mmCIF entry with sequence, helices, sheets and N, C-alpha, C, O atoms, coordinates in Angstrom:
data_MODEL
# 
_entry.id   MODEL 
# 
_entity.id                         1 
_entity.type                       polymer 
_entity.pdbx_number_of_molecules   1 
# 
_entity_poly.entity_id                      1 
_entity_poly.type                           'polypeptide(L)' 
_entity_poly.nstd_linkage                   no 
_entity_poly.nstd_monomer                   no 
_entity_poly.pdbx_seq_one_letter_code       MVLLADSAKHGQEHFARFGALSDVDLLITDSGLSPEDATAMERGGMEVVRA 
_entity_poly.pdbx_seq_one_letter_code_can   MVLLADSAKHGQEHFARFGALSDVDLLITDSGLSPEDATAMERGGMEVVRA 
_entity_poly.pdbx_strand_id                 A 
# 
loop_
_entity_poly_seq.entity_id 
_entity_poly_seq.num 
_entity_poly_seq.mon_id 
_entity_poly_seq.hetero 
1 1  MET n 
1 2  VAL n 
1 3  LEU n 
1 4  LEU n 
1 5  ALA n 
1 6  ASP n 
1 7  SER n 
1 8  ALA n 
1 9  LYS n 
1 10 HIS n 
1 11 GLY n 
1 12 GLN n 
1 13 GLU n 
1 14 HIS n 
1 15 PHE n 
1 16 ALA n 
1 17 ARG n 
1 18 PHE n 
1 19 GLY n 
1 20 ALA n 
1 21 LEU n 
1 22 SER n 
1 23 ASP n 
1 24 VAL n 
1 25 ASP n 
1 26 LEU n 
1 27 LEU n 
1 28 ILE n 
1 29 THR n 
1 30 ASP n 
1 31 SER n 
1 32 GLY n 
1 33 LEU n 
1 34 SER n 
1 35 PRO n 
1 36 GLU n 
1 37 ASP n 
1 38 ALA n 
1 39 THR n 
1 40 ALA n 
1 41 MET n 
1 42 GLU n 
1 43 ARG n 
1 44 GLY n 
1 45 GLY n 
1 46 MET n 
1 47 GLU n 
1 48 VAL n 
1 49 VAL n 
1 50 ARG n 
1 51 ALA n 
# 
_struct_asym.id          A 
_struct_asym.entity_id   1 
# 
loop_
_struct_conf.conf_type_id 
_struct_conf.id 
_struct_conf.pdbx_PDB_helix_id 
_struct_conf.beg_label_comp_id 
_struct_conf.beg_label_asym_id 
_struct_conf.beg_label_seq_id 
_struct_conf.pdbx_beg_PDB_ins_code 
_struct_conf.end_label_comp_id 
_struct_conf.end_label_asym_id 
_struct_conf.end_label_seq_id 
_struct_conf.pdbx_end_PDB_ins_code 
_struct_conf.beg_auth_comp_id 
_struct_conf.beg_auth_asym_id 
_struct_conf.beg_auth_seq_id 
_struct_conf.end_auth_comp_id 
_struct_conf.end_auth_asym_id 
_struct_conf.end_auth_seq_id 
_struct_conf.pdbx_PDB_helix_class 
_struct_conf.details 
_struct_conf.pdbx_PDB_helix_length 
HELX_P HELX_P1 AA1 SER A 7  ? LYS A 9  ? SER A 7  LYS A 9  5 ? 3 
HELX_P HELX_P2 AA2 LEU A 21 ? ASP A 23 ? LEU A 21 ASP A 23 5 ? 3 
HELX_P HELX_P3 AA3 PRO A 35 ? ARG A 43 ? PRO A 35 ARG A 43 1 ? 9 
# 
_struct_conf_type.id          HELX_P 
_struct_conf_type.criteria    ? 
_struct_conf_type.reference   ? 
# 
_struct_sheet.id               AA1 
_struct_sheet.type             ? 
_struct_sheet.number_strands   3 
_struct_sheet.details          ? 
# 
loop_
_struct_sheet_order.sheet_id 
_struct_sheet_order.range_id_1 
_struct_sheet_order.range_id_2 
_struct_sheet_order.offset 
_struct_sheet_order.sense 
AA1 1 2 ? parallel 
AA1 2 3 ? parallel 
# 
loop_
_struct_sheet_range.sheet_id 
_struct_sheet_range.id 
_struct_sheet_range.beg_label_comp_id 
_struct_sheet_range.beg_label_asym_id 
_struct_sheet_range.beg_label_seq_id 
_struct_sheet_range.pdbx_beg_PDB_ins_code 
_struct_sheet_range.end_label_comp_id 
_struct_sheet_range.end_label_asym_id 
_struct_sheet_range.end_label_seq_id 
_struct_sheet_range.pdbx_end_PDB_ins_code 
_struct_sheet_range.beg_auth_comp_id 
_struct_sheet_range.beg_auth_asym_id 
_struct_sheet_range.beg_auth_seq_id 
_struct_sheet_range.end_auth_comp_id 
_struct_sheet_range.end_auth_asym_id 
_struct_sheet_range.end_auth_seq_id 
AA1 1 VAL A 2  ? LEU A 4  ? VAL A 2  LEU A 4  
AA1 2 LEU A 26 ? THR A 29 ? LEU A 26 THR A 29 
AA1 3 GLU A 47 ? ARG A 50 ? GLU A 47 ARG A 50 
# 
loop_
_atom_site.group_PDB 
_atom_site.id 
_atom_site.type_symbol 
_atom_site.label_atom_id 
_atom_site.label_alt_id 
_atom_site.label_comp_id 
_atom_site.label_asym_id 
_atom_site.label_entity_id 
_atom_site.label_seq_id 
_atom_site.pdbx_PDB_ins_code 
_atom_site.Cartn_x 
_atom_site.Cartn_y 
_atom_site.Cartn_z 
_atom_site.occupancy 
_atom_site.B_iso_or_equiv 
_atom_site.pdbx_formal_charge 
_atom_site.auth_seq_id 
_atom_site.auth_comp_id 
_atom_site.auth_asym_id 
_atom_site.auth_atom_id 
_atom_site.pdbx_PDB_model_num 
ATOM 1   N N  . MET A 1 1  ? 2.990   2.393   14.330 1.00 0.00 ? 1  MET A N  1 
ATOM 2   C CA . MET A 1 1  ? 1.639   2.250   14.128 1.00 0.00 ? 1  MET A CA 1 
ATOM 3   C C  . MET A 1 1  ? 1.120   0.773   14.468 1.00 0.00 ? 1  MET A C  1 
ATOM 4   O O  . MET A 1 1  ? 1.804   -0.192  14.127 1.00 0.00 ? 1  MET A O  1 
ATOM 5   N N  . VAL A 1 2  ? -0.028  0.614   15.105 1.00 0.00 ? 2  VAL A N  1 
ATOM 6   C CA . VAL A 1 2  ? -0.424  -0.633  15.429 1.00 0.00 ? 2  VAL A CA 1 
ATOM 7   C C  . VAL A 1 2  ? -1.686  -0.903  14.540 1.00 0.00 ? 2  VAL A C  1 
ATOM 8   O O  . VAL A 1 2  ? -2.541  -0.032  14.378 1.00 0.00 ? 2  VAL A O  1 
ATOM 9   N N  . LEU A 1 3  ? -1.762  -2.054  14.013 1.00 0.00 ? 3  LEU A N  1 
ATOM 10  C CA . LEU A 1 3  ? -2.921  -2.515  13.097 1.00 0.00 ? 3  LEU A CA 1 
ATOM 11  C C  . LEU A 1 3  ? -3.490  -3.710  13.693 1.00 0.00 ? 3  LEU A C  1 
ATOM 12  O O  . LEU A 1 3  ? -2.826  -4.712  13.958 1.00 0.00 ? 3  LEU A O  1 
ATOM 13  N N  . LEU A 1 4  ? -4.868  -3.569  13.921 1.00 0.00 ? 4  LEU A N  1 
ATOM 14  C CA . LEU A 1 4  ? -5.653  -4.734  14.410 1.00 0.00 ? 4  LEU A CA 1 
ATOM 15  C C  . LEU A 1 4  ? -6.546  -5.132  13.266 1.00 0.00 ? 4  LEU A C  1 
ATOM 16  O O  . LEU A 1 4  ? -7.435  -4.370  12.885 1.00 0.00 ? 4  LEU A O  1 
ATOM 17  N N  . ALA A 1 5  ? -6.326  -6.348  12.686 1.00 0.00 ? 5  ALA A N  1 
ATOM 18  C CA . ALA A 1 5  ? -7.145  -6.796  11.529 1.00 0.00 ? 5  ALA A CA 1 
ATOM 19  C C  . ALA A 1 5  ? -7.113  -8.214  11.440 1.00 0.00 ? 5  ALA A C  1 
ATOM 20  O O  . ALA A 1 5  ? -6.068  -8.843  11.608 1.00 0.00 ? 5  ALA A O  1 
ATOM 21  N N  . ASP A 1 6  ? -8.366  -8.827  11.146 1.00 0.00 ? 6  ASP A N  1 
ATOM 22  C CA . ASP A 1 6  ? -8.416  -10.245 11.060 1.00 0.00 ? 6  ASP A CA 1 
ATOM 23  C C  . ASP A 1 6  ? -7.657  -10.720 9.737  1.00 0.00 ? 6  ASP A C  1 
ATOM 24  O O  . ASP A 1 6  ? -7.418  -9.908  8.842  1.00 0.00 ? 6  ASP A O  1 
ATOM 25  N N  . SER A 1 7  ? -7.331  -11.908 9.654  1.00 0.00 ? 7  SER A N  1 
ATOM 26  C CA . SER A 1 7  ? -6.501  -12.454 8.585  1.00 0.00 ? 7  SER A CA 1 
ATOM 27  C C  . SER A 1 7  ? -7.192  -12.357 7.172  1.00 0.00 ? 7  SER A C  1 
ATOM 28  O O  . SER A 1 7  ? -6.481  -12.349 6.166  1.00 0.00 ? 7  SER A O  1 
ATOM 29  N N  . ALA A 1 8  ? -8.444  -12.290 7.084  1.00 0.00 ? 8  ALA A N  1 
ATOM 30  C CA . ALA A 1 8  ? -9.180  -12.248 5.936  1.00 0.00 ? 8  ALA A CA 1 
ATOM 31  C C  . ALA A 1 8  ? -8.874  -10.923 5.157  1.00 0.00 ? 8  ALA A C  1 
ATOM 32  O O  . ALA A 1 8  ? -9.141  -10.838 3.958  1.00 0.00 ? 8  ALA A O  1 
ATOM 33  N N  . LYS A 1 9  ? -8.308  -9.887  5.860  1.00 0.00 ? 9  LYS A N  1 
ATOM 34  C CA . LYS A 1 9  ? -7.998  -8.573  5.280  1.00 0.00 ? 9  LYS A CA 1 
ATOM 35  C C  . LYS A 1 9  ? -6.660  -8.660  4.587  1.00 0.00 ? 9  LYS A C  1 
ATOM 36  O O  . LYS A 1 9  ? -6.359  -7.816  3.743  1.00 0.00 ? 9  LYS A O  1 
ATOM 37  N N  . HIS A 1 10 ? -5.855  -9.635  4.905  1.00 0.00 ? 10 HIS A N  1 
ATOM 38  C CA . HIS A 1 10 ? -4.513  -9.666  4.285  1.00 0.00 ? 10 HIS A CA 1 
ATOM 39  C C  . HIS A 1 10 ? -4.617  -9.913  2.782  1.00 0.00 ? 10 HIS A C  1 
ATOM 40  O O  . HIS A 1 10 ? -5.339  -10.799 2.326  1.00 0.00 ? 10 HIS A O  1 
ATOM 41  N N  . GLY A 1 11 ? -3.894  -9.126  2.049  1.00 0.00 ? 11 GLY A N  1 
ATOM 42  C CA . GLY A 1 11 ? -3.830  -9.221  0.656  1.00 0.00 ? 11 GLY A CA 1 
ATOM 43  C C  . GLY A 1 11 ? -4.988  -8.602  -0.105 1.00 0.00 ? 11 GLY A C  1 
ATOM 44  O O  . GLY A 1 11 ? -5.089  -8.687  -1.329 1.00 0.00 ? 11 GLY A O  1 
ATOM 45  N N  . GLN A 1 12 ? -5.839  -7.989  0.660  1.00 0.00 ? 12 GLN A N  1 
ATOM 46  C CA . GLN A 1 12 ? -7.044  -7.331  -0.011 1.00 0.00 ? 12 GLN A CA 1 
ATOM 47  C C  . GLN A 1 12 ? -6.797  -5.806  -0.260 1.00 0.00 ? 12 GLN A C  1 
ATOM 48  O O  . GLN A 1 12 ? -6.152  -5.115  0.528  1.00 0.00 ? 12 GLN A O  1 
ATOM 49  N N  . GLU A 1 13 ? -7.336  -5.349  -1.373 1.00 0.00 ? 13 GLU A N  1 
ATOM 50  C CA . GLU A 1 13 ? -7.298  -3.918  -1.676 1.00 0.00 ? 13 GLU A CA 1 
ATOM 51  C C  . GLU A 1 13 ? -8.707  -3.289  -1.315 1.00 0.00 ? 13 GLU A C  1 
ATOM 52  O O  . GLU A 1 13 ? -9.773  -3.783  -1.682 1.00 0.00 ? 13 GLU A O  1 
ATOM 53  N N  . HIS A 1 14 ? -8.592  -2.210  -0.599 1.00 0.00 ? 14 HIS A N  1 
ATOM 54  C CA . HIS A 1 14 ? -9.869  -1.592  -0.173 1.00 0.00 ? 14 HIS A CA 1 
ATOM 55  C C  . HIS A 1 14 ? -9.921  -0.089  -0.623 1.00 0.00 ? 14 HIS A C  1 
ATOM 56  O O  . HIS A 1 14 ? -8.912  0.520   -0.976 1.00 0.00 ? 14 HIS A O  1 
ATOM 57  N N  . PHE A 1 15 ? -11.166 0.455   -0.583 1.00 0.00 ? 15 PHE A N  1 
ATOM 58  C CA . PHE A 1 15 ? -11.459 1.820   -1.007 1.00 0.00 ? 15 PHE A CA 1 
ATOM 59  C C  . PHE A 1 15 ? -10.623 2.775   -0.186 1.00 0.00 ? 15 PHE A C  1 
ATOM 60  O O  . PHE A 1 15 ? -9.913  3.591   -0.774 1.00 0.00 ? 15 PHE A O  1 
ATOM 61  N N  . ALA A 1 16 ? -10.655 2.732   1.024  1.00 0.00 ? 16 ALA A N  1 
ATOM 62  C CA . ALA A 1 16 ? -9.988  3.654   1.928  1.00 0.00 ? 16 ALA A CA 1 
ATOM 63  C C  . ALA A 1 16 ? -8.698  3.044   2.411  1.00 0.00 ? 16 ALA A C  1 
ATOM 64  O O  . ALA A 1 16 ? -8.610  1.836   2.628  1.00 0.00 ? 16 ALA A O  1 
ATOM 65  N N  . ARG A 1 17 ? -7.727  3.857   2.574  1.00 0.00 ? 17 ARG A N  1 
ATOM 66  C CA . ARG A 1 17 ? -6.323  3.461   3.068  1.00 0.00 ? 17 ARG A CA 1 
ATOM 67  C C  . ARG A 1 17 ? -5.955  4.480   4.029  1.00 0.00 ? 17 ARG A C  1 
ATOM 68  O O  . ARG A 1 17 ? -6.233  5.660   3.817  1.00 0.00 ? 17 ARG A O  1 
ATOM 69  N N  . PHE A 1 18 ? -5.330  4.089   5.100  1.00 0.00 ? 18 PHE A N  1 
ATOM 70  C CA . PHE A 1 18 ? -4.835  5.045   6.170  1.00 0.00 ? 18 PHE A CA 1 
ATOM 71  C C  . PHE A 1 18 ? -3.270  5.127   6.227  1.00 0.00 ? 18 PHE A C  1 
ATOM 72  O O  . PHE A 1 18 ? -2.700  6.005   6.875  1.00 0.00 ? 18 PHE A O  1 
ATOM 73  N N  . GLY A 1 19 ? -2.635  4.203   5.542  1.00 0.00 ? 19 GLY A N  1 
ATOM 74  C CA . GLY A 1 19 ? -1.153  4.192   5.494  1.00 0.00 ? 19 GLY A CA 1 
ATOM 75  C C  . GLY A 1 19 ? -0.708  3.023   4.692  1.00 0.00 ? 19 GLY A C  1 
ATOM 76  O O  . GLY A 1 19 ? -1.503  2.208   4.224  1.00 0.00 ? 19 GLY A O  1 
ATOM 77  N N  . ALA A 1 20 ? 0.619   2.958   4.540  1.00 0.00 ? 20 ALA A N  1 
ATOM 78  C CA . ALA A 1 20 ? 1.276   1.851   3.890  1.00 0.00 ? 20 ALA A CA 1 
ATOM 79  C C  . ALA A 1 20 ? 1.577   0.831   4.873  1.00 0.00 ? 20 ALA A C  1 
ATOM 80  O O  . ALA A 1 20 ? 1.781   1.121   6.052  1.00 0.00 ? 20 ALA A O  1 
ATOM 81  N N  . LEU A 1 21 ? 1.615   -0.414  4.407  1.00 0.00 ? 21 LEU A N  1 
ATOM 82  C CA . LEU A 1 21 ? 1.944   -1.666  5.217  1.00 0.00 ? 21 LEU A CA 1 
ATOM 83  C C  . LEU A 1 21 ? 3.306   -1.358  5.865  1.00 0.00 ? 21 LEU A C  1 
ATOM 84  O O  . LEU A 1 21 ? 3.499   -1.747  7.017  1.00 0.00 ? 21 LEU A O  1 
ATOM 85  N N  . SER A 1 22 ? 4.246   -0.698  5.213  1.00 0.00 ? 22 SER A N  1 
ATOM 86  C CA . SER A 1 22 ? 5.482   -0.422  5.794  1.00 0.00 ? 22 SER A CA 1 
ATOM 87  C C  . SER A 1 22 ? 5.438   0.498   7.017  1.00 0.00 ? 22 SER A C  1 
ATOM 88  O O  . SER A 1 22 ? 6.406   0.581   7.772  1.00 0.00 ? 22 SER A O  1 
ATOM 89  N N  . ASP A 1 23 ? 4.316   1.185   7.205  1.00 0.00 ? 23 ASP A N  1 
ATOM 90  C CA . ASP A 1 23 ? 4.170   2.134   8.346  1.00 0.00 ? 23 ASP A CA 1 
ATOM 91  C C  . ASP A 1 23 ? 3.819   1.344   9.568  1.00 0.00 ? 23 ASP A C  1 
ATOM 92  O O  . ASP A 1 23 ? 3.903   1.872   10.677 1.00 0.00 ? 23 ASP A O  1 
ATOM 93  N N  . VAL A 1 24 ? 3.420   0.073   9.415  1.00 0.00 ? 24 VAL A N  1 
ATOM 94  C CA . VAL A 1 24 ? 2.863   -0.664  10.549 1.00 0.00 ? 24 VAL A CA 1 
ATOM 95  C C  . VAL A 1 24 ? 4.092   -1.275  11.404 1.00 0.00 ? 24 VAL A C  1 
ATOM 96  O O  . VAL A 1 24 ? 4.959   -1.958  10.861 1.00 0.00 ? 24 VAL A O  1 
ATOM 97  N N  . ASP A 1 25 ? 4.096   -1.006  12.645 1.00 0.00 ? 25 ASP A N  1 
ATOM 98  C CA . ASP A 1 25 ? 5.110   -1.562  13.551 1.00 0.00 ? 25 ASP A CA 1 
ATOM 99  C C  . ASP A 1 25 ? 4.574   -2.880  14.181 1.00 0.00 ? 25 ASP A C  1 
ATOM 100 O O  . ASP A 1 25 ? 5.371   -3.793  14.399 1.00 0.00 ? 25 ASP A O  1 
ATOM 101 N N  . LEU A 1 26 ? 3.336   -3.006  14.462 1.00 0.00 ? 26 LEU A N  1 
ATOM 102 C CA . LEU A 1 26 ? 2.752   -4.121  15.161 1.00 0.00 ? 26 LEU A CA 1 
ATOM 103 C C  . LEU A 1 26 ? 1.487   -4.523  14.450 1.00 0.00 ? 26 LEU A C  1 
ATOM 104 O O  . LEU A 1 26 ? 0.635   -3.656  14.258 1.00 0.00 ? 26 LEU A O  1 
ATOM 105 N N  . LEU A 1 27 ? 1.298   -5.689  14.066 1.00 0.00 ? 27 LEU A N  1 
ATOM 106 C CA . LEU A 1 27 ? 0.112   -6.288  13.622 1.00 0.00 ? 27 LEU A CA 1 
ATOM 107 C C  . LEU A 1 27 ? -0.494  -7.309  14.570 1.00 0.00 ? 27 LEU A C  1 
ATOM 108 O O  . LEU A 1 27 ? 0.165   -8.264  14.982 1.00 0.00 ? 27 LEU A O  1 
ATOM 109 N N  . ILE A 1 28 ? -1.752  -7.093  14.908 1.00 0.00 ? 28 ILE A N  1 
ATOM 110 C CA . ILE A 1 28 ? -2.411  -7.964  15.827 1.00 0.00 ? 28 ILE A CA 1 
ATOM 111 C C  . ILE A 1 28 ? -3.504  -8.643  14.966 1.00 0.00 ? 28 ILE A C  1 
ATOM 112 O O  . ILE A 1 28 ? -4.388  -7.954  14.457 1.00 0.00 ? 28 ILE A O  1 
ATOM 113 N N  . THR A 1 29 ? -3.456  -9.963  14.799 1.00 0.00 ? 29 THR A N  1 
ATOM 114 C CA . THR A 1 29 ? -4.450  -10.606 13.879 1.00 0.00 ? 29 THR A CA 1 
ATOM 115 C C  . THR A 1 29 ? -4.882  -11.980 14.547 1.00 0.00 ? 29 THR A C  1 
ATOM 116 O O  . THR A 1 29 ? -4.567  -12.295 15.694 1.00 0.00 ? 29 THR A O  1 
ATOM 117 N N  . ASP A 1 30 ? -5.594  -12.710 13.740 1.00 0.00 ? 30 ASP A N  1 
ATOM 118 C CA . ASP A 1 30 ? -6.080  -14.005 14.295 1.00 0.00 ? 30 ASP A CA 1 
ATOM 119 C C  . ASP A 1 30 ? -5.074  -15.088 13.762 1.00 0.00 ? 30 ASP A C  1 
ATOM 120 O O  . ASP A 1 30 ? -4.104  -14.786 13.067 1.00 0.00 ? 30 ASP A O  1 
ATOM 121 N N  . SER A 1 31 ? -5.351  -16.254 14.106 1.00 0.00 ? 31 SER A N  1 
ATOM 122 C CA . SER A 1 31 ? -4.538  -17.502 13.749 1.00 0.00 ? 31 SER A CA 1 
ATOM 123 C C  . SER A 1 31 ? -4.658  -17.860 12.308 1.00 0.00 ? 31 SER A C  1 
ATOM 124 O O  . SER A 1 31 ? -3.904  -18.730 11.873 1.00 0.00 ? 31 SER A O  1 
ATOM 125 N N  . GLY A 1 32 ? -5.519  -17.288 11.520 1.00 0.00 ? 32 GLY A N  1 
ATOM 126 C CA . GLY A 1 32 ? -5.675  -17.570 10.055 1.00 0.00 ? 32 GLY A CA 1 
ATOM 127 C C  . GLY A 1 32 ? -4.650  -17.052 9.250  1.00 0.00 ? 32 GLY A C  1 
ATOM 128 O O  . GLY A 1 32 ? -4.597  -17.416 8.076  1.00 0.00 ? 32 GLY A O  1 
ATOM 129 N N  . LEU A 1 33 ? -3.727  -16.165 9.749  1.00 0.00 ? 33 LEU A N  1 
ATOM 130 C CA . LEU A 1 33 ? -2.635  -15.684 8.938  1.00 0.00 ? 33 LEU A CA 1 
ATOM 131 C C  . LEU A 1 33 ? -1.543  -16.820 8.860  1.00 0.00 ? 33 LEU A C  1 
ATOM 132 O O  . LEU A 1 33 ? -1.171  -17.430 9.863  1.00 0.00 ? 33 LEU A O  1 
ATOM 133 N N  . SER A 1 34 ? -1.093  -17.041 7.680  1.00 0.00 ? 34 SER A N  1 
ATOM 134 C CA . SER A 1 34 ? -0.217  -18.264 7.429  1.00 0.00 ? 34 SER A CA 1 
ATOM 135 C C  . SER A 1 34 ? 1.151   -17.974 8.064  1.00 0.00 ? 34 SER A C  1 
ATOM 136 O O  . SER A 1 34 ? 1.510   -16.797 8.116  1.00 0.00 ? 34 SER A O  1 
ATOM 137 N N  . PRO A 1 35 ? 1.866   -18.842 8.502  1.00 0.00 ? 35 PRO A N  1 
ATOM 138 C CA . PRO A 1 35 ? 3.137   -18.725 9.003  1.00 0.00 ? 35 PRO A CA 1 
ATOM 139 C C  . PRO A 1 35 ? 4.147   -18.171 8.029  1.00 0.00 ? 35 PRO A C  1 
ATOM 140 O O  . PRO A 1 35 ? 5.100   -17.501 8.425  1.00 0.00 ? 35 PRO A O  1 
ATOM 141 N N  . GLU A 1 36 ? 3.940   -18.452 6.740  1.00 0.00 ? 36 GLU A N  1 
ATOM 142 C CA . GLU A 1 36 ? 4.809   -17.888 5.711  1.00 0.00 ? 36 GLU A CA 1 
ATOM 143 C C  . GLU A 1 36 ? 4.652   -16.342 5.638  1.00 0.00 ? 36 GLU A C  1 
ATOM 144 O O  . GLU A 1 36 ? 5.607   -15.571 5.542  1.00 0.00 ? 36 GLU A O  1 
ATOM 145 N N  . ASP A 1 37 ? 3.339   -15.972 5.695  1.00 0.00 ? 37 ASP A N  1 
ATOM 146 C CA . ASP A 1 37 ? 3.044   -14.444 5.572  1.00 0.00 ? 37 ASP A CA 1 
ATOM 147 C C  . ASP A 1 37 ? 3.494   -13.777 6.862  1.00 0.00 ? 37 ASP A C  1 
ATOM 148 O O  . ASP A 1 37 ? 4.003   -12.659 6.786  1.00 0.00 ? 37 ASP A O  1 
ATOM 149 N N  . ALA A 1 38 ? 3.349   -14.368 8.029  1.00 0.00 ? 38 ALA A N  1 
ATOM 150 C CA . ALA A 1 38 ? 3.781   -13.821 9.260  1.00 0.00 ? 38 ALA A CA 1 
ATOM 151 C C  . ALA A 1 38 ? 5.312   -13.514 9.184  1.00 0.00 ? 38 ALA A C  1 
ATOM 152 O O  . ALA A 1 38 ? 5.809   -12.423 9.467  1.00 0.00 ? 38 ALA A O  1 
ATOM 153 N N  . THR A 1 39 ? 5.998   -14.629 8.761  1.00 0.00 ? 39 THR A N  1 
ATOM 154 C CA . THR A 1 39 ? 7.473   -14.544 8.651  1.00 0.00 ? 39 THR A CA 1 
ATOM 155 C C  . THR A 1 39 ? 7.960   -13.455 7.646  1.00 0.00 ? 39 THR A C  1 
ATOM 156 O O  . THR A 1 39 ? 8.965   -12.787 7.888  1.00 0.00 ? 39 THR A O  1 
ATOM 157 N N  . ALA A 1 40 ? 7.267   -13.304 6.584  1.00 0.00 ? 40 ALA A N  1 
ATOM 158 C CA . ALA A 1 40 ? 7.554   -12.288 5.524  1.00 0.00 ? 40 ALA A CA 1 
ATOM 159 C C  . ALA A 1 40 ? 7.377   -10.880 6.225  1.00 0.00 ? 40 ALA A C  1 
ATOM 160 O O  . ALA A 1 40 ? 8.220   -10.001 6.048  1.00 0.00 ? 40 ALA A O  1 
ATOM 161 N N  . MET A 1 41 ? 6.366   -10.701 6.952  1.00 0.00 ? 41 MET A N  1 
ATOM 162 C CA . MET A 1 41 ? 6.074   -9.376  7.658  1.00 0.00 ? 41 MET A CA 1 
ATOM 163 C C  . MET A 1 41 ? 7.223   -9.096  8.723  1.00 0.00 ? 41 MET A C  1 
ATOM 164 O O  . MET A 1 41 ? 7.783   -8.005  8.831  1.00 0.00 ? 41 MET A O  1 
ATOM 165 N N  . GLU A 1 42 ? 7.487   -10.157 9.456  1.00 0.00 ? 42 GLU A N  1 
ATOM 166 C CA . GLU A 1 42 ? 8.565   -10.019 10.479 1.00 0.00 ? 42 GLU A CA 1 
ATOM 167 C C  . GLU A 1 42 ? 9.949   -9.666  9.866  1.00 0.00 ? 42 GLU A C  1 
ATOM 168 O O  . GLU A 1 42 ? 10.732  -8.892  10.417 1.00 0.00 ? 42 GLU A O  1 
ATOM 169 N N  . ARG A 1 43 ? 10.175  -10.245 8.774  1.00 0.00 ? 43 ARG A N  1 
ATOM 170 C CA . ARG A 1 43 ? 11.435  -9.932  8.049  1.00 0.00 ? 43 ARG A CA 1 
ATOM 171 C C  . ARG A 1 43 ? 11.476  -8.500  7.489  1.00 0.00 ? 43 ARG A C  1 
ATOM 172 O O  . ARG A 1 43 ? 12.536  -7.970  7.157  1.00 0.00 ? 43 ARG A O  1 
ATOM 173 N N  . GLY A 1 44 ? 10.345  -7.930  7.403  1.00 0.00 ? 44 GLY A N  1 
ATOM 174 C CA . GLY A 1 44 ? 10.222  -6.541  6.993  1.00 0.00 ? 44 GLY A CA 1 
ATOM 175 C C  . GLY A 1 44 ? 10.241  -5.583  8.158  1.00 0.00 ? 44 GLY A C  1 
ATOM 176 O O  . GLY A 1 44 ? 10.057  -4.379  7.982  1.00 0.00 ? 44 GLY A O  1 
ATOM 177 N N  . GLY A 1 45 ? 10.475  -6.135  9.406  1.00 0.00 ? 45 GLY A N  1 
ATOM 178 C CA . GLY A 1 45 ? 10.494  -5.269  10.536 1.00 0.00 ? 45 GLY A CA 1 
ATOM 179 C C  . GLY A 1 45 ? 9.308   -5.160  11.308 1.00 0.00 ? 45 GLY A C  1 
ATOM 180 O O  . GLY A 1 45 ? 9.337   -4.474  12.330 1.00 0.00 ? 45 GLY A O  1 
ATOM 181 N N  . MET A 1 46 ? 8.147   -5.810  10.923 1.00 0.00 ? 46 MET A N  1 
ATOM 182 C CA . MET A 1 46 ? 6.935   -5.722  11.728 1.00 0.00 ? 46 MET A CA 1 
ATOM 183 C C  . MET A 1 46 ? 6.835   -6.857  12.789 1.00 0.00 ? 46 MET A C  1 
ATOM 184 O O  . MET A 1 46 ? 7.188   -8.013  12.559 1.00 0.00 ? 46 MET A O  1 
ATOM 185 N N  . GLU A 1 47 ? 6.340   -6.439  13.929 1.00 0.00 ? 47 GLU A N  1 
ATOM 186 C CA . GLU A 1 47 ? 6.056   -7.450  14.905 1.00 0.00 ? 47 GLU A CA 1 
ATOM 187 C C  . GLU A 1 47 ? 4.649   -8.059  14.692 1.00 0.00 ? 47 GLU A C  1 
ATOM 188 O O  . GLU A 1 47 ? 3.699   -7.282  14.589 1.00 0.00 ? 47 GLU A O  1 
ATOM 189 N N  . VAL A 1 48 ? 4.459   -9.333  14.621 1.00 0.00 ? 48 VAL A N  1 
ATOM 190 C CA . VAL A 1 48 ? 3.202   -9.955  14.403 1.00 0.00 ? 48 VAL A CA 1 
ATOM 191 C C  . VAL A 1 48 ? 2.824   -10.784 15.610 1.00 0.00 ? 48 VAL A C  1 
ATOM 192 O O  . VAL A 1 48 ? 3.577   -11.635 16.082 1.00 0.00 ? 48 VAL A O  1 
ATOM 193 N N  . VAL A 1 49 ? 1.563   -10.486 16.113 1.00 0.00 ? 49 VAL A N  1 
ATOM 194 C CA . VAL A 1 49 ? 0.928   -11.160 17.161 1.00 0.00 ? 49 VAL A CA 1 
ATOM 195 C C  . VAL A 1 49 ? -0.342  -11.879 16.675 1.00 0.00 ? 49 VAL A C  1 
ATOM 196 O O  . VAL A 1 49 ? -1.297  -11.242 16.231 1.00 0.00 ? 49 VAL A O  1 
ATOM 197 N N  . ARG A 1 50 ? -0.333  -13.193 16.767 1.00 0.00 ? 50 ARG A N  1 
ATOM 198 C CA . ARG A 1 50 ? -1.538  -13.945 16.394 1.00 0.00 ? 50 ARG A CA 1 
ATOM 199 C C  . ARG A 1 50 ? -2.312  -14.320 17.618 1.00 0.00 ? 50 ARG A C  1 
ATOM 200 O O  . ARG A 1 50 ? -1.785  -15.072 18.437 1.00 0.00 ? 50 ARG A O  1 
ATOM 201 N N  . ALA A 1 51 ? -3.460  -13.880 17.800 1.00 0.00 ? 51 ALA A N  1 
ATOM 202 C CA . ALA A 1 51 ? -4.206  -14.254 18.954 1.00 0.00 ? 51 ALA A CA 1 
ATOM 203 C C  . ALA A 1 51 ? -5.350  -15.211 18.788 1.00 0.00 ? 51 ALA A C  1 
ATOM 204 O O  . ALA A 1 51 ? -6.015  -15.554 19.766 1.00 0.00 ? 51 ALA A O  1 
# 
């Protein structure tokens, strides 16, 4: 699954959910995602692209 979300969405709980974070193969986000958070996601098997 590909997720396109700005960094402000990271760590937030929302009313609607379409899947678990573990379902995401590729996250495309902005440069506001911290390097530590990106590394943690990559260690979990997710590819992270900061555009």
